[in-house]
N, C-alpha and C positions, 0 to 999 in steps of 0.2 A: 704171215698167215699161220705159221706153226704155233706162234705164241697165242694167237687168237683161239686156236683149238684147245689150248690148255686152260681149263676153267679155273684152276688154281691161280693162274695169272690174272684172270678177270676178277676173282675175289680180292686179290691184292690191290688191283686198280680201284675197286669200289671202296675199299678201306681208306686208301689215300685220298680219293675225291671227297668222301664223306668228311674226312678230317680237314681238308682244305676249305670246305664250305660249312664247317660246323657252326659258324656265327651267322650264316645267312638263313634267316627263319623261313623265307619263302622259296628256298631252293633245296631240293632233296635228291638223293641218289638211293637206289635200293641198297639195303644192308645185307651182306652175305651171312647166312646162318650156318651153313655147312658146305664144304667144297672139297673135291678131289680133282684130279686131272681130267676126269670125264664127267663129273656130276657137280652141279652147284645148286644150292637152295637159297633163295633170296626172300626178303620181305616182300609182301604184295604191295604193289603201287597202284593206287586208285587214280582215275582220271581219264581224260580223252586225249588222244594224240592230236597234236596241233594240225597235222595234215587233214584229219577227218573234220576238225572244227572249221578249217578254211573251206573244205569242200562243201560243208553244210551251208555256209554263208554264200558261197559261189552259186549253189543251186537256188537259194533264195533270191539272189540278185538276178539270175537268169529268168526266174518266174516273174519278177517285177518288171523286167525289160520287155516282156511279151506285149505287143500292141502299142508300144511307145516308140516315139521317134528317138528319144535320148536313151542311150544305153545305161543301165544301172550296173555299177561295178561292186565287187566284193567290199572294197574300201568304203562304199556308200552305206552299207547295211550292217557291217560288223560294229558292235558297240565300241565307242572310242576308248573307254576304260579297259576293255579286254584287249584291244589292239595295242594300247600303250603298255599293258602288262607283259604281253608276249614279246614285243619288239625290244623294249628297254631291258627286260631281264635277260633276253637272249644275248644282246650286245654286252651287257655287264658281265655275264658269265664268260664270254669269249675273251674280253679284255683282262679279266682277272687271271684266267688260265695262262694268257700270253705274257702279261706284264709282271705278275706276282709269283705264280706257282711254277712256271716253266714246265707245266704238265698239261697237255691238251687232249681232251676227248677227241679221238681220231675219226669219229663218225657223227659229228655234231650237225644234225639237220632236223627239220620239222617232224620227220617220222620217228625220231628218238626223243622228242620232247613232249611230255604230257602235262596237261593243265588239270588241276584238281580244284573244284569250286564247290562250295556248299549249296549253290543255287544252280538252276538250269543255265546252260551256256548262253541260250538265247535271251535270258532275262537278266544277265549279270549287268549291274550298273556301277559297281565299285569293286575294288580288289580286296575287300575285307574277307579274311579267311581263305583267300585263293593262294595256291602255291603251284610250282612246277616241279616235275620230277624228270631227270635225264636218265635214260636207260641205255642198255647195250654198250657197256664199257669194256668190251672184249679187247679193243685196240685203243691204245693211247700213244701220244707222241711225247716223249720226254726229251727236252732239249736243253742245251747248256746256255750260258750267258751270251756267248758269241752268236749262236744261232738265233737267240731271241733278238739281239740287237740288229742283226742283219735283216730279219724279217720286218721288224719295226721300222727299219730304215726304208724298206719298200713302201710300207703303209704311210710313213711320214712324207715320202716323196709324192704320194698321191695328194696329200694335203697341201704340199708346197707347189704342186704342179711342175716338178723338176724332173725331167726325163733323164738327165745325166746322173742325178742322185739315185734314181731307180735302177739304172743300168749298172752302176757300181755296186749297189746292194745285191742285185741278182747274181752278179759275177762272183760274189762270195758265198753263194748257195751251195757250192761244192769246192773242196780243195783239190779236185782232180780236173780242173779246167785245162783243156789242151788246145787253147786258141792262141793264134799268133797275135802280135800287136795290131796288124792290119784288120784281122777278124774282130778283135775287141773294139777297134775304132768304128767299124761298120755297125756293130751291134749297138754301140752307144749312140751313133747318129740316127739309126732307125728308132731307137727308144725315144730320143729327143723329138723326132717327127711325130711319133705316136702320141706323146703327151701334148704336143702343140695342137694336135687335132682333137683329142678326146679329154684331156685333163688339164684344167686351168687352176686347180687348187681349191682351198677352202672357200665356201660361200658361192661356188659356181655350179652346185648340184652335180658333182662328179658322179657318173654312173660307174660305180666300183666294179661291178660285174663286167661291163663292157671293156674297161681298161685292163682288168686282170686277164680277161680272155685274149686281149691283144698282146699282153706281155707274154702269155704262154705260147702264143703263135710265134712271136719273135724268138723265144727260147728254143722252140722246135726248129725254126728255119735256120737259125745260126748255130745249132747243135751245142747249146750251152747246157752244161750238166747241172742238175739240182739233186740234192739228197732227199731221201724219203720224208724226213721231218718237214722240210719246206713245202713239199707237195701236199702234205696233210694240212698245213697252215693255210695254203692258198685255197684248197678245196673247201675247207671250213669257212673261210671268208666268203667264198662264192655262195655257199649254202645259206649263210647268215644274211648276206645282201639280197639273195633271191627271196627269202622268207619276208624280209622287211619290205621289199618292193611290192610283193604281192599283197601284204596287209595294208601298208601305208606308203604309197609311191613317193610321197613328199618327204618322207623321213630319210635323211642321208646319213649313213652310218659313219662316214669319215668326218663330216661336220660335227656330229654329236660326240665323236670320240676325241675331238681336238684338245679338250682340257687335259686328258690323260696321255694321249699319244704325243702331243706336242711337248709337254713338260718332260716326259720320259726321254724323248729323243734328244732334247737340248741338254739335259743333265747327264745322260749316260752314254751317248753315242760317240762322243769324241774324247780324245785324250788317252793317256796311258792308263794302265790298270789301276794304280793308286787313285788317280783322279776319277776314274770311272767308278771305283768302289765308293768313293766319297759321294759322287753323284747319285748312286743308287740309294745310299743312306739318306740323302736329302729327299729323294723322291718318295721313299717309304714314309718319311716324316710328313710330307705335304700331301700324300695320297688321299687321306680322308677329305681334305679341302678341295682337291681337284675333282674327287668323285661327287662332292656336293655341287660343284659347278655343273657337272654333267646332269645330275638329277634336276637341278633348277632349269637347265636348258630343255630337258625333256618335258618338264611340267609346263613351261611356257608354250612349247610347241603344241602339245596336245590340248591345252586349254584353248588356244587359238583355233585348233581344229574343231573342238566341240562348239565354240561360238559360231564358226562358219557353218557347221551343220545345222545349228538352231536357226540361224539367219536364213539359210536356204529353205528349211522347212516352213518357216513363217512366210517367206516370200511366195512359196508354192501354194500354201494354204490361202493366202490373200488373193493370189491370182485365180485360184479355183473359185473363191467366193465371188470375186468380181465377174468371173465368167458366168457363174450361175445367176447372179443378179442381172447381168446383161440379157441372158436368155429369158429370164422371168419378165423383165421390162418389155422386151420385144414381143413376147407372147401376149402381155397385157395390152399393149398398144394395138396389136393386130385384132384382138378381141373387141376393143373399144371401137376401132374403125369399122369393123363388121356390123356392130350393133347400131352405130349412128347412120351408116349409109344404107342399110337394108330398107327402112321405111320409105326413103326417097325413091329408091329403085322400084319398090313395089308400087308407089304412087304413080310413077311414070307408066307402068305397064297395066294399070287398072283401066279397063274400057269405060268410055263415058256411058252413063245410064240415060236412057230416053224417058222423059216424063210425059204422060198424057194428061191433057187438060180435062178436068171433069166438069161437065156442065150441070 
């Protein structure tokens, strides 16, 4: 917290983050112009905070739900291209900071992510000219190779559905563990049971937030120590997963991270230091190809989502037309029946006229 109060430190963090993402055209951080320990002047960042954007579409969804049996959700009204942009860029940012930079923005949530678009947010149909700006870099988590591997081991265990792998990764979250062999065994067993209940691995729609909250509960119950950097990584993962679930509940961050997480863990997580160094070199070589795999998976996912939304709208429109046509036909038949039957009824009710013979 003392470091966060020193604005010179924040200025340095911004310089480092800007350098790390200098090749990312659609990702920005404010640039420091002048700073002291108590004053910082940064470039002005235009845009709207993601939280306010989501609140806007949440309000729109609530208004559409009034008087309807079926509830309209935020994910039903937010433009697919905008949802894709926020979710995929957020996940890519997180993975780059974790896998490549070893420097993580320590407060990475939707309230610190801004979207800048040349058009009105409600009318955005594509991501041309759109960018995001991440603000509030007062705190960052700088971690070493070992810390990165340990946390990636936890994320990889979610993908593999392996509770024992997760337990062993968490036990490395601090070098000050004071657990006996019996306590470690109990922790491992509880983690295996947790994963058997909540986490079956890639392709099973793992609820990352639910699993990580369960892991944190076991850490507390078994008094497992974790260092501050790991706590930051876990909280950021929860924030990212929560944002993705709110925008697009079907988008699973573990499944979509598989090309990057899986290859990194296989190449870098095992073996001694020389082998690990070689694995990291190989990973950096294949990283662009693995990232392309992720981009392709994202594109396929959101194209399907767009197609589903178009199909639903067409079906609803057709159902509405059929409903209106049925009402119109029923009204026409009723009118026809009335016009045909009225003379007959009137004929029955007309009194007979008496004629008098004229002589």
